C-alpha positions as CSV (number, residue, x, y, z in Angstrom):
1,X,0.0,0.0,0.0
2,X,1.5,3.3,-1.0
3,X,0.6,6.5,0.9
4,X,-3.2,6.7,0.5
5,X,-4.8,10.1,0.8
6,X,-5.5,11.1,4.5
7,X,-8.0,13.4,5.8
8,X,-8.7,14.9,9.1
9,X,-12.3,15.9,9.9
10,X,-12.7,18.6,12.4
11,X,-15.8,19.3,14.5
12,X,-17.3,22.8,14.6
13,X,-15.7,24.8,17.6
14,X,-19.1,25.0,19.3
15,X,-19.3,21.1,19.5
16,X,-17.4,20.2,22.7
17,X,-19.0,17.0,24.0
18,X,-20.6,13.9,22.7
19,X,-24.6,13.9,22.6
20,X,-25.9,13.1,26.1
21,X,-27.4,9.7,24.9
22,X,-23.7,8.5,24.3
23,X,-22.9,9.4,28.0
24,X,-25.6,7.2,29.7
25,X,-24.5,4.2,31.7
26,X,-26.3,2.0,29.2
27,X,-24.0,3.0,26.4
28,X,-20.8,1.1,26.0
29,X,-17.9,3.0,27.5
30,X,-16.3,3.2,23.9
31,X,-19.1,5.4,22.7
32,X,-18.5,8.1,25.4
33,X,-15.4,9.3,23.7
34,X,-15.1,13.0,23.3
35,X,-13.9,13.2,19.8
36,X,-13.0,16.5,18.1
37,X,-11.4,15.2,15.0
38,X,-11.0,11.9,13.3
39,X,-8.2,10.6,11.1
40,X,-9.6,9.0,7.9
41,X,-7.9,7.3,5.1
42,X,-8.7,5.2,1.9
43,X,-6.8,2.7,0.0
44,X,-7.1,0.3,-2.8
45,X,-5.7,-2.7,-0.9
46,X,-5.7,-5.2,-3.8
47,X,-6.4,-8.3,-1.6
48,X,-7.0,-7.7,2.1
49,X,-6.3,-11.4,3.1
50,X,-2.5,-11.1,2.0
51,X,-2.0,-7.6,3.4
52,X,-3.5,-7.7,7.0
53,X,-0.1,-7.2,8.7
54,X,0.5,-4.1,6.7
55,X,-3.1,-3.1,7.0
56,X,-3.0,-3.3,10.9
57,X,0.3,-1.5,11.0
58,X,-1.0,1.4,8.8
59,X,-4.0,1.8,11.1
60,X,-1.8,1.9,14.2
61,X,1.0,3.8,13.0
62,X,-1.2,6.6,11.4
63,X,-3.8,6.5,14.2
64,X,-6.6,5.9,11.7
65,X,-10.1,5.8,13.0
66,X,-12.0,5.4,9.8
67,X,-10.5,3.5,6.8
68,X,-12.1,2.8,3.5
69,X,-10.9,-0.1,1.3
70,X,-11.5,-1.1,-2.2
71,X,-10.6,-4.2,-4.0
72,X,-10.7,-6.2,-0.9
73,X,-10.9,-9.4,-2.9
74,X,-12.0,-11.7,-0.2
75,X,-15.3,-13.0,0.9
76,X,-13.9,-13.7,4.3
77,X,-14.5,-11.3,7.3
78,X,-11.7,-8.7,7.7
79,X,-11.0,-8.6,11.4
80,X,-8.9,-5.8,13.0
81,X,-8.9,-5.6,16.8
82,X,-10.8,-2.8,18.4
83,X,-12.5,-1.9,15.0
84,X,-15.8,-2.9,13.4
85,X,-15.6,-3.9,9.8
86,X,-18.6,-3.3,7.3
87,X,-17.5,-5.4,4.5
88,X,-19.4,-5.8,1.1
89,X,-17.6,-8.7,-0.9
90,X,-18.0,-8.4,-4.6
91,X,-20.6,-10.6,-6.4
92,X,-17.9,-11.4,-9.0
93,X,-16.3,-14.2,-7.2
94,X,-13.4,-12.8,-5.2
95,X,-12.7,-9.8,-7.5
96,X,-13.3,-6.3,-6.2
97,X,-15.1,-5.7,-2.9
98,X,-15.3,-2.6,-0.6
99,X,-15.1,-2.2,3.1
100,X,-15.3,0.4,5.8
101,X,-13.3,-0.1,9.1
102,X,-14.4,2.0,11.8
103,X,-12.7,2.3,15.3
104,X,-14.9,1.0,18.2
105,X,-14.5,4.4,19.8
106,X,-16.9,5.8,17.1
107,X,-20.5,4.6,17.2
108,X,-21.6,3.3,13.8
109,X,-24.1,1.2,12.0
110,X,-24.5,-0.2,8.5
111,X,-26.2,2.2,6.0
112,X,-28.1,0.2,3.6
113,X,-28.2,1.8,0.1
114,X,-31.4,1.7,-1.8
115,X,-32.2,-1.1,-4.1
116,X,-31.4,0.9,-7.3
117,X,-27.9,1.2,-6.2
118,X,-27.4,-2.6,-5.2
119,X,-25.4,-3.2,-8.2
120,X,-22.6,-0.9,-7.2
121,X,-19.5,-1.8,-5.6
122,X,-20.0,0.3,-2.4
123,X,-20.3,-0.1,1.3
124,X,-22.0,2.6,3.4
125,X,-21.8,3.2,7.1
126,X,-23.4,5.9,9.5
127,X,-21.1,7.4,12.2
128,X,-21.8,9.7,15.1
129,X,-19.1,12.3,16.2
130,X,-20.5,14.4,19.0
131,X,-24.1,15.5,17.6
132,X,-23.0,15.1,14.1
133,X,-24.2,12.0,12.1
134,X,-22.3,11.3,9.0
135,X,-22.7,8.9,6.2
136,X,-19.5,7.4,4.6
137,X,-19.8,5.7,1.2
138,X,-16.6,3.8,-0.1
139,X,-17.3,3.2,-3.8
140,X,-15.2,1.2,-6.2
141,X,-15.6,2.4,-9.8
142,X,-14.5,-0.7,-12.0
143,X,-12.6,0.1,-15.3
144,X,-14.7,1.1,-18.1
145,X,-17.4,2.2,-15.8
146,X,-18.6,5.9,-15.1
147,X,-19.1,7.5,-11.7
148,X,-22.8,6.6,-10.6
149,X,-24.9,9.7,-11.1
150,X,-27.6,7.8,-9.1
151,X,-25.2,7.4,-6.1
152,X,-24.2,11.1,-6.3
153,X,-27.9,12.1,-6.4
154,X,-28.6,9.8,-3.4
155,X,-25.7,10.9,-1.3
156,X,-26.6,14.6,-2.1
157,X,-30.2,13.9,-0.5
158,X,-28.4,12.8,2.9
159,X,-27.7,15.5,5.5
160,X,-24.1,14.8,5.8
161,X,-22.2,12.5,3.4
162,X,-18.6,11.6,2.3
163,X,-18.4,9.8,-0.9
164,X,-15.0,8.1,-1.5
165,X,-14.5,6.9,-4.9
166,X,-11.6,4.9,-6.7
167,X,-10.2,7.3,-9.1
168,X,-10.4,6.5,-12.7
169,X,-8.6,8.8,-15.2
170,X,-11.0,11.3,-16.8
171,X,-13.5,11.2,-14.1
172,X,-14.1,14.5,-12.4
173,X,-16.3,14.9,-9.1
174,X,-16.6,18.7,-9.7
175,X,-20.3,18.2,-10.4
176,X,-20.8,16.8,-7.0
177,X,-23.1,19.0,-4.9
178,X,-21.1,21.1,-2.5
179,X,-22.8,19.4,0.6
180,X,-21.1,16.3,-0.4
181,X,-17.4,15.8,0.5
182,X,-15.5,13.8,-2.1
183,X,-12.2,12.1,-1.8
184,X,-10.7,10.1,-4.8
185,X,-7.9,7.6,-4.2
């Protein structure tokens, strides 16, 4: 894996503490973390099973809390200690596949994409940072295919969304609505 892009997401200065529901005694202790920023990254891993040691080292060394992976090329579960993995193996045998790996310190749930987007190589997750709910979509664009305008339209309807797409030469995300943050790897 060579130097994937990194992003640090900051919270607005007026957000100082997690939402009270995440401070109750019934909530797991990891959900009560007072996060003001998170380190996020994305990588085209090209076969996660064969690169687990490098993947774990990257997460630990760079203090990554949210990691998007494309071309996982495995149907097996991707297990990283202290992280929850949301993996969508490809329907094409062991080719392709996407995953989002989220620190257990960040409350997260799978975000089901609508049926009209089921054919896309994409994994979506909702995370909660303080009072901010954020949907992250990790999306692999296979060669010879275009960026899905349906996915962009769907993401633009969400209150807060980040759409990660594997970069294909000639594709521009400049038409993406300004409310959506995009990152290409």
